[in-house]
C-alpha positions as CSV (number, residue, x, y, z in Angstrom):
1,X,0.0,0.0,0.0
2,X,2.8,2.4,0.9
3,X,4.6,1.7,-2.4
4,X,1.4,2.2,-4.4
5,X,0.8,5.5,-2.6
6,X,4.4,6.7,-3.4
7,X,5.5,6.8,0.2
8,X,9.1,5.6,-0.4
9,X,9.7,8.3,-3.0
10,X,8.3,11.0,-0.7
11,X,10.5,9.8,2.2
12,X,13.6,9.9,0.0
13,X,12.6,13.4,-1.3
14,X,12.2,14.6,2.3
15,X,15.5,13.1,3.4
16,X,17.2,14.7,0.4
17,X,15.6,18.1,1.2
18,X,16.1,18.2,5.0
19,X,18.8,15.6,5.6
20,X,16.7,12.9,7.3
21,X,13.2,11.5,7.8
22,X,11.7,9.4,10.5
23,X,8.7,7.2,10.4
24,X,6.9,4.6,12.5
25,X,4.5,2.0,11.4
26,X,3.9,-1.6,10.3
27,X,6.6,-3.2,8.0
28,X,6.8,-6.5,6.3
29,X,9.8,-8.8,6.9
30,X,11.3,-10.9,4.1
31,X,9.5,-13.9,5.4
32,X,6.2,-12.0,5.1
33,X,5.5,-11.4,8.8
34,X,4.5,-8.0,10.0
35,X,6.4,-6.0,12.6
36,X,6.1,-2.5,14.1
37,X,9.2,-0.5,13.1
38,X,10.8,2.9,13.7
39,X,12.6,3.9,10.5
40,X,15.2,6.6,10.0
41,X,16.4,7.5,6.5
42,X,19.4,9.8,6.3
43,X,20.8,11.4,3.1
44,X,24.5,10.6,2.6
45,X,26.7,13.2,0.9
46,X,30.3,13.1,-0.2
47,X,32.9,15.7,0.6
48,X,31.7,18.0,-2.2
49,X,28.1,17.8,-0.9
50,X,27.1,15.6,-3.7
51,X,24.2,13.1,-2.8
52,X,25.6,9.6,-2.8
53,X,22.7,7.7,-1.4
54,X,20.7,7.1,1.7
55,X,21.3,5.2,5.0
56,X,18.3,3.5,6.4
57,X,18.0,2.1,9.9
58,X,15.0,0.1,10.8
59,X,14.4,-0.8,14.5
60,X,11.9,-3.5,15.4
61,X,9.6,-1.9,18.0
62,X,7.1,-4.7,18.1
63,X,7.5,-5.4,21.8
64,X,7.0,-1.7,22.7
65,X,3.9,-1.5,20.4
66,X,2.5,-4.7,22.1
67,X,3.1,-3.2,25.5
68,X,1.4,0.1,24.5
69,X,-1.6,-1.9,23.2
70,X,-1.8,-3.9,26.5
71,X,-1.7,-0.7,28.5
72,X,-4.4,0.9,26.4
73,X,-6.5,-2.3,26.8
74,X,-6.0,-2.2,30.5
75,X,-7.1,1.4,30.6
76,X,-10.3,0.6,28.6
77,X,-11.0,-2.4,31.0
78,X,-10.6,-0.1,34.0
79,X,-13.0,2.4,32.5
80,X,-15.4,-0.3,31.7
81,X,-15.3,-1.7,35.2
82,X,-15.8,1.8,36.8
83,X,-18.8,2.3,34.5
84,X,-20.2,-1.1,35.3
85,X,-19.8,-0.6,39.0
86,X,-21.6,2.7,38.8
87,X,-24.4,1.1,36.7
88,X,-24.8,-1.8,39.1
89,X,-25.1,0.7,42.0
90,X,-27.7,2.8,40.3
91,X,-30.7,0.5,40.9
92,X,-29.8,0.1,44.6
93,X,-30.8,3.6,45.6
94,X,-34.4,3.4,44.3
95,X,-34.7,0.0,45.9
96,X,-33.4,1.3,49.2
97,X,-35.8,4.3,49.0
98,X,-38.7,2.0,48.2
99,X,-37.9,-0.2,51.2
100,X,-37.7,2.9,53.4
101,X,-41.1,4.1,52.1
102,X,-42.6,0.6,52.7
103,X,-41.3,0.6,56.3
104,X,-42.7,4.0,57.0
105,X,-46.1,3.4,55.2
106,X,-46.9,-0.2,56.0
107,X,-50.6,0.6,56.2
108,X,-50.9,2.1,52.7
109,X,-51.5,-0.8,50.2
110,X,-51.1,1.5,47.1
111,X,-47.7,2.7,48.2
112,X,-46.7,-0.9,49.1
113,X,-47.8,-2.1,45.7
114,X,-45.9,0.7,43.8
115,X,-42.8,0.1,45.9
116,X,-42.9,-3.7,45.2
117,X,-43.3,-2.9,41.5
118,X,-40.4,-0.5,41.6
119,X,-38.1,-3.0,43.4
120,X,-39.1,-5.6,40.9
121,X,-38.2,-3.4,37.9
122,X,-34.9,-2.4,39.5
123,X,-34.1,-6.0,40.2
124,X,-34.9,-6.8,36.5
125,X,-32.6,-3.9,35.5
126,X,-29.7,-5.3,37.7
127,X,-30.3,-8.8,36.2
128,X,-30.0,-7.3,32.7
129,X,-26.8,-5.5,33.7
130,X,-25.3,-8.8,35.0
131,X,-26.5,-10.6,31.8
132,X,-24.9,-7.8,29.8
133,X,-21.6,-8.3,31.7
134,X,-21.8,-12.0,30.9
135,X,-22.5,-11.1,27.2
136,X,-19.3,-9.0,27.2
137,X,-17.3,-12.0,28.1
138,X,-19.1,-14.0,25.4
139,X,-18.4,-11.3,22.8
140,X,-14.8,-11.1,23.8
141,X,-14.6,-14.9,23.3
142,X,-16.3,-14.6,19.9
143,X,-19.3,-16.6,21.0
144,X,-21.9,-13.9,20.4
145,X,-22.6,-11.1,18.0
146,X,-24.2,-7.7,18.7
147,X,-27.5,-6.7,17.2
148,X,-28.9,-3.1,17.1
149,X,-32.3,-2.6,18.7
150,X,-34.6,0.5,18.9
151,X,-35.6,1.6,22.4
152,X,-38.5,3.6,23.6
153,X,-36.9,6.7,25.2
154,X,-40.2,7.8,26.8
155,X,-40.5,4.5,28.6
156,X,-36.9,4.7,29.8
157,X,-37.5,8.2,31.1
158,X,-40.7,7.3,32.8
159,X,-39.0,4.4,34.6
160,X,-36.2,6.7,35.7
161,X,-38.6,9.2,37.1
162,X,-40.6,6.5,38.9
163,X,-37.3,5.1,40.4
164,X,-36.6,8.6,41.8
165,X,-40.2,9.2,43.0
166,X,-39.8,8.4,46.7
167,X,-36.9,10.8,47.0
168,X,-38.9,13.4,45.0
169,X,-41.9,13.1,47.2
170,X,-39.8,13.3,50.3
171,X,-38.2,16.6,49.2
172,X,-41.5,17.9,47.7
173,X,-39.9,18.0,44.2
174,X,-41.4,17.3,40.8
175,X,-40.0,16.4,37.4
176,X,-41.6,17.6,34.3
177,X,-40.7,16.1,30.9
178,X,-41.4,17.8,27.6
179,X,-40.9,16.0,24.3
180,X,-41.3,16.7,20.6
181,X,-42.8,13.3,20.0
């Protein structure tokens, strides 16, 4: 691809113009295997400043590249775990609030029923999160493929507001949602 795009000629022209050029990228060994290389091409002149050729030094940087990729993968995994931890905690607050309301209002069947329904939905949400976590492992192992799916945003918003309802009531707060749909 580099040869077809004229990269070697451009590198030689740059080395001729400014004395040297450096590049880093994938290269192909004589046996056909790929390796990550750091390449320096230096113009070589004789005593009368006549261009005689070029010196090319290629350093195999595959190990360094592999370590960088491992570090990047570790950072992504840490970010994923932090997000997952947060997402797993999110359903706990509404469940705790619902239980508190149930303890305070044991004599109100309507509140008890709404609280039980909220806890049930939040438990379902946590179950889906754990299932998603298991799916991530299956995806990483190549045992499952992702499929796009449309979601009803209004339903998601309504469930979020309902999950926060006990805290909203306690603080005499309301949530108003406006939508173009």
